[in-house]
Every structure is written in structure tokens, then in C-alpha cells.
C-alpha positions in Angstrom: 25.9 -133.9 55.3 26.6 -134.0 51.6 25.5 -131.1 49.5 23.1 -131.3 46.5 25.8 -131.6 43.9 27.6 -134.4 45.9 24.3 -136.3 46.3 23.5 -136.1 42.6 27.0 -137.2 41.8 26.5 -140.3 44.1 23.2 -141.1 42.4 24.8 -140.8 39.0 27.5 -143.2 40.0 24.9 -145.6 41.3 23.2 -145.3 37.9 26.5 -146.3 36.2 26.8 -149.3 38.5 23.1 -150.3 38.1 21.8 -149.0 34.9 18.8 -151.3 35.0 17.6 -150.4 38.5 13.9 -151.1 38.8 11.2 -152.7 40.9 12.0 -156.4 41.2 8.6 -157.5 42.4 6.9 -159.3 39.6 3.4 -158.0 38.7 1.2 -157.3 35.7 -1.2 -154.6 37.1 -1.6 -152.2 40.1 -3.6 -154.8 42.1 -0.9 -157.4 41.8 1.7 -154.8 42.7 0.0 -153.7 45.9 -0.4 -157.3 46.9 3.3 -158.1 46.2 4.5 -155.0 48.1 2.3 -155.8 51.1 3.8 -159.3 51.2 7.4 -158.0 50.9 7.5 -156.4 54.4 10.4 -158.0 56.3 10.9 -160.4 53.4 13.0 -160.5 50.3 11.6 -159.7 46.8 13.1 -163.1 45.6 10.9 -165.0 48.1 7.8 -162.9 47.3 8.2 -163.6 43.6 8.4 -167.3 44.3 5.1 -167.1 46.2 3.3 -164.8 43.8 4.1 -166.9 40.8 1.4 -169.4 41.9 -0.6 -166.9 43.9 -1.3 -164.7 40.9 -2.4 -167.6 38.9 -5.0 -168.6 41.5 -6.2 -165.1 42.6 -6.9 -162.6 39.8 -9.2 -160.2 41.5 -10.1 -158.9 45.0 -13.2 -161.2 44.9 -10.9 -164.2 44.5 -9.1 -163.5 47.8 -12.4 -163.2 49.6 -13.8 -166.4 48.1 -11.5 -168.7 50.1 -11.3 -169.3 53.8 -8.5 -167.4 55.6 -6.8 -170.6 56.4 -6.4 -171.5 52.7 -4.9 -168.1 51.9 -2.5 -168.5 54.8 -1.3 -171.8 53.4 -0.8 -170.2 50.0 1.6 -167.6 51.4 2.9 -169.8 54.3 6.6 -169.5 53.2 6.5 -165.7 53.7 7.2 -164.3 57.1 4.3 -163.0 59.1 2.0 -165.0 56.8 -1.0 -165.2 59.2 -1.2 -161.4 59.6 -0.5 -160.7 56.0 -3.3 -163.1 54.9 -5.7 -161.2 57.2 -4.6 -157.9 55.8 -4.9 -159.1 52.2 -8.5 -160.1 52.8 -9.2 -156.8 54.6 -7.6 -154.9 51.8 -9.6 -156.6 49.2 -12.8 -155.9 51.1 -11.9 -152.2 51.3 -11.1 -152.1 47.5 -14.5 -153.6 46.7 -16.5 -151.5 49.2 -14.7 -148.2 48.8 -13.0 -148.1 45.4 -15.1 -150.4 43.2 -12.4 -153.0 43.2 -9.9 -150.6 41.6 -6.5 -149.7 43.3 -6.6 -145.9 44.0 -3.8 -143.7 42.6 -3.7 -141.3 45.6 -1.5 -141.9 48.7 -4.1 -140.9 51.2 -6.5 -143.5 49.7 -3.9 -146.2 49.4 -3.0 -145.8 53.1 -6.6 -146.6 54.1 -6.0 -150.1 52.9 -5.0 -152.8 55.4 -1.3 -153.5 55.3 -0.5 -150.5 53.2 1.7 -147.9 54.9 3.5 -144.8 53.4 6.4 -146.9 51.9 4.0 -149.3 50.2 1.8 -146.5 48.9 4.9 -144.7 47.5 6.0 -147.8 45.7 2.6 -148.3 44.2 2.3 -144.7 43.1 5.7 -144.7 41.5 5.7 -148.0 39.8 2.1 -148.5 38.9 1.0 -144.9 38.3 4.2 -143.1 37.4 3.8 -140.6 40.3 7.2 -139.2 41.4 7.9 -140.6 44.9 10.7 -141.8 47.1 9.9 -144.9 49.0 12.2 -145.3 52.0 12.8 -149.0 52.7 15.6 -150.4 54.8 18.1 -150.1 51.9 17.3 -146.5 51.1 17.5 -145.5 54.7 20.8 -147.3 55.3 22.5 -145.9 52.2 21.2 -142.4 52.8 22.6 -142.4 56.3 25.9 -144.0 55.5 26.5 -141.5 52.7 25.3 -138.6 54.9 22.5 -137.6 52.5 20.6 -137.1 55.8 21.3 -137.4 59.5 21.8 -140.7 61.4 19.1 -139.7 63.8 16.5 -139.0 61.1 13.2 -140.9 61.1 12.1 -142.7 58.0 9.8 -139.8 57.2 12.6 -137.3 57.7 14.8 -139.3 55.4 12.1 -139.2 52.7 11.6 -135.4 53.1 15.3 -134.7 53.0 15.8 -136.7 49.8 12.8 -135.0 48.3 14.4 -131.6 49.0 17.8 -132.5 47.7 16.9 -134.5 44.6 15.0 -133.0 41.6 11.4 -134.3 41.5 11.7 -135.8 38.1 14.5 -138.0 39.5 12.7 -139.2 42.7 11.5 -142.6 41.4 14.7 -143.4 39.5 16.8 -142.4 42.6 14.7 -144.6 44.8 15.4 -147.6 42.5 19.2 -146.8 42.4 19.4 -146.5 46.1 17.7 -149.8 46.6 20.0 -151.6 44.1 23.1 -150.0 45.6 22.0 -151.0 49.1 20.8 -154.5 48.2 23.7 -155.6 46.0 26.7 -153.5 47.0 26.4 -151.4 50.2 24.9 -154.3 52.1 24.0 -154.1 55.8 26.6 -156.6 57.1 29.3 -156.7 54.4 29.4 -153.5 52.3 31.9 -153.5 49.5 33.8 -150.4 50.8 37.1 -151.3 49.2 35.6 -151.3 45.7 33.2 -148.4 46.2 33.5 -145.4 43.9 31.9 -143.3 46.6 34.3 -144.2 49.4 36.0 -140.8 49.2 32.6 -139.2 50.2 31.6 -141.8 52.8 32.7 -141.2 56.4 31.5 -144.7 57.4 33.4 -146.2 54.5 36.6 -144.5 55.5 36.2 -145.8 59.0 35.8 -149.4 57.7 38.8 -149.1 55.5 41.2 -148.0 58.3 
């Protein structure tokens, strides 16, 4: 595995490549963010943004999501994968927000994870982006890049990847590193066609070296 200095070098290079790395889910408050991140499971941010453009005009509060029949909400997010289940979770989440948190999105991971459709990754994104709490949310891009570049072990679970990155990256850089890893994985080190021949990190990447043979 790469050492601390090599990992920080990789993240710095990613920063040069993507100086504007940020959360690409459109939102204007913590509630919209938690909705958007919940909808993004197994779905692209681009598609989620297309759906939430109208969704956030129609639904402003948790009460709004509960004021319509489930079938209507399903139709409003129909173009998103797993829309039936996501619609159910949205209404359950809104019910919990009203009953347990006075309609306000909590800023603690344990409380966020009590909401329907909100797992550790979603909670970490909300904490980092909405509340400026240092976290590393491990999505498919972060996991792939971290394993390809040997920041962690290939056999590591998602939680193990997160814990390893937290150990090897200074806390004040967690959120920024999360965004850089996502952009690098989404736009450069893609799952099917990574740009190994143009990669400034190829000399540190065993998988990249194999692909370039």
C-alpha cells in the first residue's frame, strides 16, 4: 500500500486536475441535500439534478412530501432507478423528521442514520456538505480509486476503506479529499475506461502499470 506521503501526493495531483471538486447534487438547504443524496443511490448525479429541478419546486418541506399519495410521489421521481422504494423511504424519512427532529435535519451521524434511506455514506455526505463536519463518504468512485491506487487493500470493506483513509489523511483534508477522489474516479479513473496513458499517478499505480503493458 502507498504510504502517507504518497497518498497526499496523489490527492494533491487530483487537486491540480480538478481544482473545483465539489458536491454536484443541486440543493439549497440540508433537507434538499438529504433528499438528493437519498435519490442518488445507484443513479447519476446528473439524472438526480434533472429530477430535483422540478421536485424541489413542488416539495419544500417534509410536510409537502407527506401531503400527496405515494403514487404521486413515485410518478414525480419515476425516471430514477428504484423509484418505488425511494418514494416510500422519502415519505418515511419525512415522517421521522417531523416526529423525532421537529422537521429539522439533524447534524449528527447516528441521528441521520435513523432516517429511512440514509446509510453511513449518505450521512457522511450530508454532514460534510451541509454542516461542514469533516468526513470521508465512500461511494463507488472513492472505493475504486482507493483500491486501484493502493491507498487501502483490495479486500477491504467500504467501512475499512473509510477508516483507512481517515487514518492516512489529515482530518482537515477529509472532505476535500472525498470530493477530489470522486471527481478523479468519475471523470478520469473511470470503472470501464480509465485514462491510464494520461495519468500523472501511473508510476504509483500497479493496476495502471498492468493496463499499460
